[in-house]
Structure formats: structure tokens, C-alpha cells
C-alpha positions in Angstrom: 33.3 1.8 7.0 33.3 4.8 4.6 33.0 8.4 5.7 30.0 9.1 8.0 28.2 12.3 7.2 26.6 14.3 10.0 23.3 14.7 8.0 22.1 13.0 4.9 19.1 14.5 3.2 17.2 12.2 0.8 15.6 14.2 -2.0 16.5 17.7 -3.0 13.2 19.4 -3.5 12.0 22.5 -1.8 11.8 21.0 1.7 15.4 19.9 1.8 16.7 22.8 -0.2 15.2 25.1 2.5 17.1 23.1 5.1 20.3 23.2 3.1 19.9 27.0 2.7 19.6 27.3 6.5 22.7 25.1 7.1 24.7 27.3 4.6 23.6 30.6 6.1 24.0 29.6 9.7 27.2 27.6 9.2 25.7 24.3 10.4 26.7 20.8 9.3 29.2 21.7 6.6 29.7 18.0 5.7 26.0 17.4 5.2 25.1 15.6 2.0 21.9 15.7 0.0 21.0 12.8 -2.4 18.6 13.1 -5.3 17.6 10.5 -7.9 17.5 13.0 -10.8 20.7 14.0 -12.6 19.3 17.5 -12.8 16.7 18.2 -10.1 13.9 20.5 -11.3 10.9 21.4 -9.0 7.7 20.0 -10.4 9.3 19.2 -13.7 6.3 16.9 -14.7 3.9 19.8 -14.1 5.7 22.6 -15.8 3.6 23.4 -18.8 4.7 25.0 -22.0 3.1 27.8 -24.0 0.0 29.8 -22.9 -1.0 28.0 -19.7 2.3 29.0 -17.9 0.9 32.5 -17.4 -2.2 31.0 -15.7 -0.4 28.3 -13.7 0.8 29.8 -10.5 2.1 28.3 -7.2 -1.1 29.0 -5.3 0.9 30.9 -2.7 2.2 34.4 -2.0 5.9 34.9 -3.0 7.1 35.5 0.6 6.3 32.0 1.6 9.4 30.8 -0.1 12.5 28.8 1.0 13.8 31.4 3.5 11.8 34.6 4.1 9.8 33.4 7.1 13.0 32.2 8.7 15.1 35.3 7.8 13.7 38.1 5.6 17.3 39.2 5.1 18.4 35.8 3.7 20.1 35.8 0.3 17.9 32.8 -0.6 14.6 34.6 -0.7 12.4 34.9 -3.8 12.8 38.6 -3.8 16.6 38.3 -3.9 16.3 35.9 -6.7 14.3 38.4 -8.7 16.8 41.1 -7.8 19.9 39.0 -8.6 18.5 37.9 -12.0 17.4 41.4 -13.1 13.7 40.7 -13.0 12.6 42.5 -9.8 11.1 45.6 -11.4 9.4 43.8 -14.2 7.9 41.3 -11.7 6.6 44.0 -9.5 5.2 45.8 -12.5 2.9 42.8 -13.2 1.2 43.2 -9.8 1.0 39.4 -9.5 -0.5 38.1 -6.2 1.2 34.7 -6.8 4.3 33.9 -8.8 4.0 31.9 -12.0 5.0 28.3 -11.5 7.9 28.4 -14.1 9.3 31.5 -12.4 9.2 29.8 -9.0 10.7 26.7 -10.4 13.6 28.8 -11.7 13.9 30.3 -8.3 14.1 26.9 -6.6 16.8 25.9 -9.2 18.7 29.1 -8.6 18.9 28.4 -4.9 19.7 24.7 -5.5 22.6 25.7 -7.8 24.2 27.7 -5.1 24.0 24.8 -2.7 25.2 22.1 -5.2 28.5 21.6 -3.4 26.6 19.4 -0.9 24.5 17.6 -3.5 25.0 14.2 -5.1 22.7 13.6 -8.1 21.7 10.4 -9.8 21.4 8.8 -6.4 18.1 6.8 -6.3 17.8 5.6 -2.7 16.6 2.0 -2.4 16.8 1.4 1.3 17.6 2.9 4.7 18.9 0.6 7.5 20.4 1.2 10.9 23.9 -0.1 11.8 25.0 -0.7 15.4 28.4 1.0 15.1 29.6 0.7 18.7 26.0 1.4 19.8 25.9 4.7 17.9 23.4 3.3 15.4 24.6 4.9 12.2 22.2 5.0 9.3 23.2 3.2 6.0 21.6 4.5 2.8 21.8 2.1 -0.1 21.5 3.3 -3.7 20.1 1.8 -6.8 23.7 2.0 -8.1 27.0 3.1 -6.5 28.4 2.9 -3.0 26.2 3.3 0.1 26.2 6.5 2.2 26.5 6.6 6.0 25.1 9.3 8.2 24.3 10.0 11.9 21.1 11.9 11.0 18.8 11.3 8.0 16.2 13.8 6.7 13.7 12.4 4.3 12.4 15.1 1.9 11.1 13.0 -1.0 7.6 14.2 -1.0 4.5 12.1 -0.5 3.7 9.0 -2.5 1.1 9.3 -5.3 -2.4 8.1 -4.5 -3.6 5.6 -7.2 -7.3 4.7 -6.8 -7.9 0.9 -6.4 -9.6 0.7 -9.9 -6.3 1.7 -11.5 -3.6 0.2 -9.3 -2.8 -2.6 -11.7 -2.8 -0.5 -14.8 0.0 2.0 -14.3 2.7 -0.2 -15.8 1.0 0.0 -19.2 1.9 3.7 -19.6 -1.7 4.5 -20.6 -2.7 5.2 -17.0 -0.5 7.7 -15.1 -0.5 9.9 -12.0 -0.2 13.7 -12.5 3.3 13.4 -11.0 4.3 11.8 -14.3 2.2 14.0 -16.5 4.7 15.7 -18.9 6.7 12.6 -19.8 3.7 10.2 -19.9 1.3 12.2 -21.9 3.9 13.2 -24.5 4.8 9.5 -24.9 1.2 8.7 -25.7 0.9 11.7 -28.1 3.9 10.4 -30.0 2.0 7.1 -30.4 -1.0 8.8 -31.8 -3.2 9.2 -28.7 -6.2 11.4 -29.3 -8.6 10.7 -26.5 -7.8 11.3 -22.8 -9.7 11.0 -19.5 -8.8 13.2 -16.6 -9.9 11.9 -13.2 -10.3 14.3 -10.3 -11.6 17.7 -9.4 -8.4 19.4 -8.1 -6.5 22.4 -9.3 -4.1 20.1 -11.1 -7.0 18.4 -12.9 -8.3 21.7 -14.3 -4.8 22.8 -15.3 -4.2 19.5 -17.2 -7.5 19.9 -19.0 -6.5 23.5 -20.0 -3.1 22.4 -21.0 -4.2 19.5 -23.2 -7.0 21.6 -24.8 -4.6 24.5 -25.7 -1.5 22.6 -26.6 -3.2 19.8 -28.5 -6.5 21.3 -29.8 -7.3 18.1 -31.8 -7.7 16.0 -28.6 -11.0 14.7 -27.2 -11.0 15.3 -23.4 -13.3 13.8 -20.8 -13.2 15.0 -17.2 -14.6 12.7 -14.5 -15.6 14.2 -11.2 -17.8 12.7 -8.4 -19.0 16.2 -7.4 -21.6 18.3 -9.2 -18.9 20.9 -10.1 -15.3 21.8 -9.5 -15.1 23.4 -6.0 -13.5 26.7 -5.3 -10.5 26.8 -3.1 -11.0 28.5 0.3 -8.4 31.2 0.5 -10.0 33.5 3.0 -7.5 35.0 5.5 -9.0 33.3 8.5 -8.6 29.9 7.0 -5.1 30.7 5.8 -4.0 30.9 9.4 -3.6 27.1 9.1 -0.2 28.0 7.6 0.9 29.8 10.8 3.5 28.0 13.0 1.1 28.7 15.9 -1.5 26.6 14.1 1.0 23.8 13.7 1.7 23.9 17.4 -2.0 23.8 18.3 -2.8 21.0 15.8 0.1 18.8 17.0 -1.2 19.0 20.6 -4.8 18.4 19.6 -6.5 15.0 20.2 -7.7 12.7 17.4 -11.3 14.0 17.6 -10.3 17.7 17.4 -7.9 17.0 14.6 -10.7 15.4 12.6 -13.0 18.4 13.3 -10.3 20.8 12.1 -9.5 18.6 9.0 -13.2 18.8 7.9 -13.2 22.5 8.4 -10.1 23.3 6.4 -10.3 20.6 3.7 -11.1 23.0 0.9 -8.0 25.1 1.6 -5.9 22.4 -0.1 -7.7 19.3 -1.4 -9.9 18.8 -4.4 -10.4 22.5 -4.9 -9.3 25.1 -7.5 -8.4 28.8 -7.7 -10.9 31.0 -9.4 -8.6 32.0 -12.3 -8.3 28.5 -13.7 -12.0 27.8 -13.1 -12.9 30.9 -15.1 -10.4 30.0 -17.8 -11.9 26.5 -18.2 -15.4 27.9 -18.3 -14.4 30.4 -21.0 -12.8 27.6 -23.0 -16.0 25.5 -22.9 -18.0 28.6 -23.9 -15.6 29.4 -26.7 -15.8 25.8 -28.0 -19.6 25.8 -28.0 -19.6 29.1 -29.8 -17.6 27.5 -32.6 -19.7 24.3 -32.7 -17.1 22.0 -31.2 -17.2 19.9 -28.0 -13.5 19.1 -27.2 -14.0 18.9 -23.4 -16.8 16.9 -21.8 -17.4 17.3 -18.0 -18.8 14.1 -16.6 -20.2 15.3 -13.3 -21.7 13.2 -10.4 -19.9 10.3 -12.0 -18.4 7.3 -10.2 -15.7 5.1 -11.9 -16.7 1.5 -11.2 -13.9 -0.3 -13.0 -10.9 0.2 -15.3 -9.3 -2.4 -17.5 -6.9 -2.7 -20.3 -8.4 -3.1 -23.8 -6.7 -3.8 -27.1 -7.3 -0.2 -28.2 -6.7 1.5 -24.9 -8.2 1.7 -21.4 -11.8 0.9 -20.8 -13.6 2.8 -18.0 -16.9 1.7 -16.7 -18.7 4.5 -15.0 -22.1 5.3 -13.4 -24.0 8.5 -13.9 -25.2 9.7 -10.5 -28.1 11.7 -12.1 -29.6 8.9 -14.2 -28.2 5.8 -12.5 -27.1 4.5 -15.9 -23.8 2.6 -16.3 -21.7 2.8 -19.5 -18.3 1.9 -20.7 -15.9 4.0 -22.8 -12.4 3.5 -24.1 -9.6 6.1 -23.8 -6.1 6.3 -25.2 -4.8 7.7 -21.9 -6.0 8.3 -18.4 -4.5 11.0 -16.1 -5.0 10.5 -12.4 -5.2 13.9 -10.7 -6.0 12.1 -7.5 -3.6 13.5 -4.9 -1.0 12.0 -2.6 -0.9 9.6 0.3 -0.5 10.8 3.9 0.6 8.8 6.9 -2.5 7.1 8.4 -4.5 3.9 8.6 -7.3 4.7 6.1 -7.4 3.4 2.6 -5.9 6.5 1.0 -3.0 6.6 3.4 0.2 4.6 4.2 1.1 3.5 7.7 4.9 3.6 7.1 6.3 5.4 4.0 8.0 2.9 1.7 11.4 4.5 2.1 11.3 3.6 5.8 10.7 -0.1 5.3 14.3 -0.9 6.1 14.1 0.7 9.5 10.5 -0.4 10.3 11.8 -2.8 13.0 13.4 0.1 14.8 10.4 2.4 14.6 7.9 3.0 17.5 4.6 2.5 15.8 1.2 3.5 17.2 -1.7 1.1 17.9 -2.7 1.2 14.2 0.8 0.4 13.0 1.5 4.0 11.8 4.9 5.7 12.2 4.8 8.2 15.1 6.4 11.6 14.7 7.3 14.2 17.4 6.9 18.0 17.2 10.2 18.4 15.5 9.3 16.0 12.7 11.4 13.1 14.0 10.1 9.6 13.5 10.0 8.0 17.0 12.3 5.0 17.6 12.0 2.2 20.1 13.6 2.9 23.5 16.6 0.6 22.9 17.6 2.8 19.9 17.7 6.0 22.0 21.3 6.7 21.1 20.5 6.7 17.4 20.5 9.9 15.4 17.4 11.6 14.1 15.3 10.1 11.3 13.3 13.2 10.2 10.3 13.4 7.9 10.5 16.7 6.1 7.1 17.5 4.5 5.4 14.1 5.2 3.6 14.9 8.4 0.2 16.2 7.6 -1.5 13.7 10.0 0.4 15.1 13.0 1.2 18.6 12.0 -1.7 19.8 9.8 -2.0 21.3 6.3 1.4 23.0 6.4 2.8 19.5 5.8 0.3 18.6 3.0 2.7 19.4 0.1 2.4 23.1 0.8 5.3 25.6 0.3 3.9 27.8 3.1 5.9 26.5 6.1 9.2 25.3 4.4 11.4 27.9 6.1 10.0 27.6 9.7 10.0 23.9 9.4 13.6 23.9 8.3 14.4 26.0 11.4 12.5 23.5 13.7 14.4 20.6 12.2 17.8 22.2 12.5 17.1 23.2 16.1 16.1 19.6 16.9 19.3 18.2 15.3 21.5 20.6 17.3 19.7 19.8 20.5 20.0 16.1 19.9 23.8 16.5 19.3 24.2 18.7 22.3 22.4 16.1 24.5 24.3 13.3 23.0 27.7 15.0 23.7 26.6 15.9 27.2 25.7 12.3 27.8 29.0 11.1 26.6 30.8 13.7 28.7 28.9 12.7 31.9 29.6 9.0 31.2 33.3 9.7 30.9 33.2 11.8 34.1 31.4 9.0 36.0 34.1 6.5 35.0 
């Protein structure tokens, strides 16, 4: 068998970059490897806008909730040190920004990733993870779309959550006319190159509003239609009491809570992260609508209280059939492109969730699933295995555990650094226990 790495990280986005930064600074797992499908990983590449909107598009987070600060404020991998090292610190402070611009934070993530590239293999699209019984040590095998497999004792999955595609659209994404926001830049540009002039944007999230703004400013000739089920775009809840959901102490409490209490908390904190927008983008969109009316144009139509009943391919585009909640009327309209700003799938048994992430299908037989068939995760983000695989290394879900750990695992940057510390501590403890077990076994013989 080829070389076995101590740790293999799948995906090299912020979650696993934060872990790699910790390994580097604390001298842990020097032979760890991180695998990313992109040849040049860029954070949120499909949602980095050009031109004016970049100054309105921020990370919806304070700069100190970065890849390292909450773990070690003296770390060389903090956002502040990035600004200092690149000669931008004073200018950045002079702008008095509460939240960094998204392109600036993307550059920071890339700056950290570049320093850790010695442990990175790019162009590695992972197809399957399986478990091998190597003398009962249960090594993981990671098969690629091309190239040789990688073997590792521990695997940390940091690929991000799977896009949620509403049922009405799940058979249309192959056409290229219907696409999730996670493919926004490449997909909408391809349609524009084919002469697209009429787009629908589905959803009421921050991303939905940003996409409306970007399309309206970058392509002023477009006709845009927003479809939301609510009366209006909701404001994100950013009050400091609610923001304590991004404290490690909240994660601890949430993990220990029962199903009923978790549900109660989820309802309370929903607007801190889901289907809600920051005030700056809401005001910008409202000003854009006012400006258009002032000049006698109607480039953006907000279809509120509207349900999408069906979507189908038509010769000239995508036909949406919708119902107006105010009038009860049903109508159909054809669009050149449809952008789905509809969020991502968590682990769970409801229709919006996934019981076992697709990347774990190859080890599903080894997983200890709950009564609903969902993967179970412990406090240190380890997927639970059946007892007969107790000697196996850790299979860690880094950033996929909202159902068990709360909003800090809902695609948020807020707890990247503390979570990396928790994962590293768990790997070290597992290795210590494993070595102690081997030593005691030898002594008994």
C-alpha cells in the first residue's frame, strides 16, 4: 500500500485552512495532506462580485472571527496580521469598517492558504471514501476522480454543505439555465454570453439581494424578477444577545440539549443566519428601486407572497408557474435564467436535509446511524462508527454539524478557530488512547 498520511483533509476552504494553520503553528501532524478539487482554491469564488457591489458585499462578520484569532490572538494567521503584512492595515482601519469586504477577506483566506500550500494537493476531486481493514487498523482510502488514491488514518471532511435545490427545480439544473448561487459567477456569465436578458432570482436571503444588486448594476439592460414567499425581505437579527450563539459555550449547551429544546432554540435564532439580510444591502436595493422609478424604468420586480408551483424547460427558456398569495391568481412566465438563492442542506431527516452527506456514502456501512438513519456526530465533530470499528481513526465533519452543534456550524466563519482546536485536541486524544491501548496489549502479552 502507498504511504499512509496521519490526517487527510478533504476540501481546502476556511474550515480546513483553519485546521491546517493550527497544525502548522503547534507542530502537529506534519505529514497531513489536504485535498481540493480546484487547481487554484479561492474562497467563495462564485460569489465574488466585480465592480461597485464589492464595496457593499461584506462577510457579515467582524474581522476577528477569522481563521485563528479566537484560538490564538498572537497567531501569524490572523486577519489583522494579513493586513499588516500586506501594507493595508492603516488604510483598512481608516475606513472604520465594522465588517471586512468579501474580496478582502477572500484575499486573506488565499494569503493564509498560500503559506500552507506545502501540505496541499490541488486538482483532487474526491469521489469516494472507504475503510480498509489493514491489520485491523481500519485505514481510510480516498479515491479521486483521477490519479492515485490517498490513504490516511484520520479524515477531516471540510467540503461545505450541499446546495439545496427546491423540488420544482431538481430536474432542471443540468440545462445550465437553472443554477444554485454556489455556481453564480460562471453560470450567469455563460447565459449572458448567449444573450440572456431576463432572470428570476428565487429566495429572500442576503445572497438573493446581493445577486439582484449585482445583476442590476453590472448588466443594466437586464429584466430581473425576485420571487419571495414572504411579504418582504427580512432583516437579519444581529443583536448582541442573539450573537452569543457563536460562543463556544453555546455550542456546548446546544450539543447537550434534547431534541425539543434544540427545536425551540432553532426557532428563536433562525433570523440570525437564514433567509435574512443586512440593513445595508436592503437599503441599497430599496434605493435602486426608487432610482429606477424616478427615471421611469422598472428593471427589478419584487414578486412578494408568491409561491412557485412548477418549473419546466421551454424552447425559449425556463417557464415558472407561480401563485400570487394576495390575489390567488396563477400565472406562467418564461425566463432566460433562474438563480436559486435557496441555501444549503444540513444533516437531518426533513425534506431540506440529507441523512448522510454524499461524500460519506462509501463508509455508510461503518457508520452508527440514529433511528432516523442520520449520521451521528460527537462533541468533537467525529462521525460515530459502529462498535466493531472502534480501532478506526477519526472521520471528522468540519463545518457540517449544525443539527448537533448549532448555528456556528451553519456555514458561518464565527467558530472556525475554536472548532479547529476542538478537532485537533480530539485527534491527539484518540492517538494517545490508541497508543496506550497498544502498549497495554503488548505488556499483557
